[in-house]
C-alpha positions in Angstrom: 9.5 19.5 -36.2 8.7 19.9 -40.2 12.1 17.3 -40.5 10.5 14.9 -38.5 7.0 15.2 -39.2 6.8 12.2 -41.1 7.9 10.3 -38.3 5.9 11.7 -35.6 2.6 10.0 -35.9 4.6 6.9 -35.3 7.0 7.9 -32.6 3.6 8.8 -30.8 1.8 5.1 -31.5 5.0 3.9 -30.5 5.2 6.0 -27.4 1.4 5.0 -26.7 1.9 1.4 -26.7 4.9 1.8 -24.3 2.4 3.6 -22.3 -0.2 0.5 -22.6 2.6 -1.5 -21.7 3.3 0.5 -18.2 0.0 0.2 -17.3 -2.1 3.6 -18.8 -5.3 2.6 -20.5 -4.3 3.6 -24.1 -5.6 2.1 -27.0 -5.9 3.4 -30.8 -8.3 6.3 -30.6 -5.9 7.8 -27.8 -3.1 7.8 -30.7 -5.2 9.4 -33.5 -6.0 12.1 -31.2 -2.8 12.9 -29.8 -1.7 13.3 -33.3 -4.3 15.2 -34.3 -3.6 17.6 -31.4 -0.2 17.7 -31.6 -0.7 18.6 -35.3 -3.6 20.6 -34.3 -1.5 22.7 -31.5 1.5 24.0 -33.5 4.0 22.7 -31.1 6.9 25.4 -30.2 8.9 23.5 -27.3 9.2 20.1 -25.3 7.4 21.3 -22.5 3.9 22.2 -25.0 4.8 18.6 -26.7 4.7 16.9 -22.9 1.1 18.7 -22.2 -0.2 17.7 -25.1 0.1 14.6 -24.9 -0.8 14.7 -21.5 -3.9 16.2 -21.6 -4.8 13.0 -24.6 -3.0 10.3 -23.2 -3.5 10.4 -19.3 -6.9 10.4 -18.0 -6.0 9.6 -14.0 -4.2 11.8 -11.6 -2.0 8.7 -10.5 -0.9 8.3 -14.1 0.7 11.4 -13.6 4.0 10.0 -12.6 4.3 6.8 -15.3 3.6 9.4 -18.2 6.1 11.5 -16.7 8.7 8.6 -16.5 7.8 7.4 -19.9 8.2 10.8 -21.7 11.6 11.6 -20.2 12.8 7.9 -20.9 11.5 8.2 -25.1 11.9 11.7 -25.9 15.1 12.2 -24.8 17.3 11.0 -28.5 15.8 12.4 -31.6 17.0 8.9 -32.8 14.0 6.9 -31.3 12.9 4.2 -32.9 16.7 3.1 -33.3 17.4 3.6 -29.9 14.4 1.6 -28.1 15.7 -1.4 -30.8 19.2 -1.3 -29.8 20.8 -3.0 -27.2 21.7 -0.8 -24.2 25.4 -1.5 -23.6 26.1 -2.1 -19.3 28.0 1.4 -17.7 30.3 1.5 -15.3 28.8 2.7 -12.4 29.6 5.7 -11.1 31.3 6.8 -7.4 28.8 8.6 -6.5 25.9 6.4 -4.4 23.2 5.5 -7.1 19.9 7.9 -7.2 16.9 6.3 -6.1 14.7 5.2 -9.2 11.6 7.0 -9.7 8.4 5.4 -9.0 7.6 3.1 -11.8 10.4 3.7 -13.3 11.5 0.0 -14.4 7.9 -0.4 -15.9 8.1 2.2 -18.0 12.1 1.3 -18.8 10.8 -2.4 -19.7 7.9 -1.1 -21.5 10.0 0.8 -23.9 12.5 -2.2 -23.9 11.6 -5.3 -26.4 11.5 -8.8 -24.7 13.8 -10.9 -25.7 12.4 -14.6 -25.5 14.7 -16.8 -23.9 14.3 -20.4 -24.2 14.6 -22.3 -20.6 17.2 -24.3 -19.8 16.6 -27.9 -20.2 16.3 -29.6 -16.6 17.3 -33.4 -15.9 14.9 -35.7 -14.2 17.6 -35.9 -11.3 17.3 -32.3 -10.4 13.4 -32.4 -10.6 13.6 -33.1 -6.7 15.7 -30.0 -6.0 14.0 -27.6 -8.5 10.7 -27.4 -5.7 13.5 -26.4 -2.7 14.7 -23.0 -4.2 13.3 -19.8 -3.1 9.5 -19.1 -4.4 8.7 -15.9 -6.2 6.8 -14.7 -3.0 9.4 -14.8 -0.8 11.7 -12.7 -3.5 9.0 -10.2 -3.4 8.5 -9.9 0.2 12.1 -8.4 0.3 12.4 -6.2 -2.8 11.3 -2.1 -2.9 8.3 -1.9 -5.1 9.6 1.2 -6.5 12.1 -0.7 -8.2 9.9 -4.1 -9.0 9.4 -4.7 -12.9 5.6 -4.8 -13.8 5.3 -8.4 -13.8 6.4 -8.2 -10.2 4.2 -5.4 -9.2 1.2 -6.9 -11.1 1.5 -10.3 -9.5 2.2 -8.9 -5.6 -0.9 -6.7 -6.5 -2.9 -9.9 -7.6 -1.6 -11.7 -4.1 -2.0 -8.8 -1.8 -5.7 -7.4 -3.2 -7.1 -11.7 -3.4 -6.8 -11.4 0.6 -10.1 -11.4 1.9 -10.9 -9.0 4.8 -13.2 -10.7 6.9 -17.4 -9.7 7.5 -17.3 -8.5 11.3 -19.2 -5.8 11.0 -20.8 -4.4 13.5 -23.7 -2.0 14.5 -22.7 2.1 14.8 -24.7 4.5 17.0 -26.5 5.8 13.2 -28.9 4.5 11.6 -30.3 4.1 8.4 -33.9 3.0 6.3 -35.2 -0.4 6.8 -38.5 -2.1 6.3 -37.7 -3.2 9.6 -36.8 -2.0 12.8 -37.4 0.5 15.3 -39.9 3.0 14.2 -38.5 6.0 12.8 -40.5 9.2 14.3 -39.6 12.0 11.9 -40.1 10.0 8.2 -43.0 8.5 10.0 -44.5 12.0 10.6 -43.4 13.3 7.8 -45.4 10.6 5.4 -48.1 10.5 7.4 -48.7 14.3 6.2 -48.2 14.0 2.8 -50.6 10.8 3.3 -53.2 13.4 4.5 -53.2 12.3 8.0 -53.7 8.7 7.5 -50.6 6.9 9.7 -47.7 5.4 7.9 -44.8 4.0 9.7 -41.3 4.2 8.5 -38.8 2.0 10.3 -34.8 2.3 10.7 -32.2 -0.4 12.1 -28.6 0.7 13.2 -25.9 0.8 10.3 -23.6 -2.3 10.0 -20.0 -1.7 8.6 -16.9 -3.4 9.2 -15.3 -1.2 12.3 -11.8 0.9 11.3 -8.5 0.0 11.3 -5.7 1.9 13.0 -2.2 0.8 11.6 1.1 1.8 14.0 4.1 1.1 11.5 7.5 1.0 12.7 9.8 2.3 10.0 13.3 2.4 11.8 16.5 1.0 10.6 15.7 -2.8 11.6 12.1 -2.8 10.4 13.1 -1.5 7.0 12.8 -4.7 5.5 9.2 -5.3 6.6 7.8 -1.9 6.4 7.3 -1.2 2.9 5.5 -4.6 2.5 3.0 -3.6 5.5 2.6 -0.4 4.0 2.0 -2.2 0.0 -0.6 -4.3 2.3 -2.5 -1.0 4.4 -2.7 0.3 0.6 -4.7 -2.7 -0.6 -6.5 -2.9 2.6 -7.6 0.9 2.3 -9.6 0.0 -0.7 -12.2 -2.3 1.1 -12.4 -0.5 4.8 -11.6 2.6 6.2 -7.8 2.7 7.2 -5.4 5.3 9.5 -1.9 4.8 8.9 0.4 6.2 10.7 4.3 5.6 11.2 7.3 6.3 13.7 10.8 6.2 14.0 12.5 8.9 15.9 8.8 10.6 15.4 5.3 9.8 14.8 3.8 10.9 11.4 0.5 10.3 9.8 0.3 9.2 5.8 -3.4 8.2 5.6 -3.7 10.7 2.5 -0.4 9.4 1.2 -1.8 6.3 0.7 -4.8 7.2 -0.2 -3.6 7.1 -4.0 -4.6 4.8 -6.8 -1.0 3.9 -7.7 0.8 1.7 -5.2 4.2 3.2 -6.7 2.9 6.9 -6.2 1.5 6.3 -3.1 4.3 4.5 -1.3 6.7 7.7 -2.8 4.5 10.0 -1.6 4.4 8.3 2.0 8.3 7.9 2.0 8.7 11.8 1.0 6.6 12.9 4.0 8.1 10.4 6.8 11.5 12.2 7.3 13.1 9.5 10.0 12.6 6.7 7.7 15.0 3.9 9.3 16.3 6.1 11.9 16.0 5.4 15.6 13.4 3.8 18.0 11.7 5.8 20.1 8.2 3.7 20.3 7.2 5.4 23.9 7.4 8.4 22.4 5.5 8.1 19.3 2.4 6.4 21.6 2.7 9.4 23.2 1.8 11.6 20.4 -0.5 9.5 19.3 -2.6 9.3 22.0 -2.5 12.4 22.8 -3.0 13.9 19.2 -4.6 11.5 17.5 -6.6 9.0 20.0 -9.8 10.7 19.6 -10.2 11.6 16.2 -9.4 8.0 15.0 -10.2 5.5 17.7 -13.9 5.9 17.5 -16.7 3.1 15.9 -14.6 0.1 17.5 -11.9 0.7 15.8 -8.9 -2.1 15.9 -5.8 -1.2 16.3 -2.5 -2.7 14.0 1.0 -2.3 16.1 3.4 -2.5 13.2 7.0 -2.9 15.3 9.6 -5.8 17.2 9.3 -3.8 20.4 13.0 -3.2 20.7 12.8 0.1 22.1 15.9 2.4 22.4 15.6 3.0 26.9 13.0 1.6 28.4 10.7 3.7 30.9 8.1 3.6 32.6 5.9 5.6 30.1 6.3 2.8 27.7 4.2 0.5 29.9 1.9 4.1 30.3 1.4 4.5 27.1 0.1 0.9 25.9 -2.3 0.5 28.2 -3.7 3.8 27.7 -3.8 2.7 24.3 -5.4 -0.6 25.3 -8.8 1.0 26.6 -9.1 3.1 23.7 -9.4 1.1 21.3 -11.7 -2.7 20.8 -9.1 -4.3 19.8 -4.9 -4.1 20.3 -3.2 -6.3 17.7 0.9 -6.5 17.7 2.1 -7.7 14.4 5.8 -8.7 15.0 8.4 -10.0 12.6 10.7 -11.4 14.6 8.0 -14.1 15.5 9.6 -15.4 12.6 12.1 -17.3 13.7 11.6 -20.7 15.8 14.0 -19.7 19.0 11.8 -16.4 19.2 11.9 -15.6 23.3 10.2 -12.6 24.9 13.3 -11.7 27.1 13.7 -8.0 26.0 13.2 -5.7 28.3 10.6 -3.6 25.5 9.0 -6.7 24.5 7.9 -7.7 27.9 6.8 -4.2 29.0 4.2 -4.1 25.8 3.5 -7.5 25.7 0.5 -7.6 28.6 -1.1 -4.7 27.1 -1.9 -6.4 23.7 -5.0 -9.0 22.8 -3.3 -10.6 19.9 0.8 -11.4 18.8 1.4 -12.7 15.6 4.1 -12.7 12.6 3.8 -10.7 9.9 6.7 -11.4 7.4 5.0 -13.0 4.4 1.8 -13.1 2.5 0.9 -16.2 4.6 0.8 -14.1 7.6 -0.9 -11.5 6.3 -3.8 -13.8 5.2 -3.5 -15.4 8.7 -4.1 -12.0 9.6 -7.0 -11.1 7.8 -8.8 -14.0 9.3 -7.9 -13.2 12.5 -9.7 -9.8 12.8 -12.9 -11.3 12.3 -12.6 -14.5 14.9 -12.4 -14.1 18.5 -8.8 -14.3 19.5 -7.0 -17.4 19.7 -4.6 -19.5 22.3 -1.9 -19.5 19.6 -1.9 -15.8 19.5 -2.1 -15.1 23.1 0.4 -12.9 24.5 0.9 -14.2 28.0 2.0 -17.6 27.1 5.1 -15.5 25.5 5.7 -14.4 29.1 5.2 -17.8 30.6 7.4 -19.4 27.8 11.0 -17.2 28.8 10.0 -17.2 32.4 
């Protein structure tokens, strides 16, 4: 510790700048506090050093994952500054399957590595017409794992999804709130009259108005893996604006509402993936709906809830139970919206047995394969079901 005491303040300052670049709110005052805390604590072990910096530089629980990854990468060598400046040489891939990166790992690596400014290639006038026909950044973001995104991509995706405006579909509830006009509130009126010494002083109340809760049933089977993570990120953003109950299913149903409540999207999706053990497994829609209707429907479908069913409808074995559970789900909620990524194909037809069994019991049938489809969904939640999303039209078209 004494040999590197001269470089320690500079290393802590550089580490704090890396944390700030990765998304943590760290300022110059925090750097001074961190240096003072390390010198006063008489650090003896790596673990003590870790928790001393953690106590000063981390203010929110959701930032712990990013701090842990940054600490592991930054303080793994003694020649820290030289290691950060040096370019990393390519390493031959190991024969073993690569380990999935930790949440926010790429953001931390980019924050610790210097950015090299590159001059954009010269574009000829005849190439301008084809440049706009290339794949857009949004199309790249929709298929990329959020845990492997760079800091710029995460920020862009977060802005695009967070900018989606939810509709003003607030409805009256059974609970009341104090208002200037409305129905007479007997209890409050009596209390105010007693306090006034017998002079009648009326109080009023009106039904509390709030948006209906959203209940999402998300298919995470192998055929849906390309879109399920994007949809979960959408649910994570929506949960900051209204009440959302999130469930995932493949071979079994899992409640991930608490996991998606984490403020950091990387940590939220990582916890949701860890809780759902059947990720990218088979598809058992009827069994998942049966478990939801029996164990969860009365708990989460109150207040005029709207159900978002996210699946392609490709059931392994179609039985009468699927029709029964779909009908029961439809009768238990205010509105049942089926989001199917297969609708992105122009030649889609409702010919699969599972799709034909489910369509008569839904109110809307919509695509969910892009950010534009998400924006259309947000607008549709505040409006009456349209003819364009009428599920019976797909049955008639398929014959």
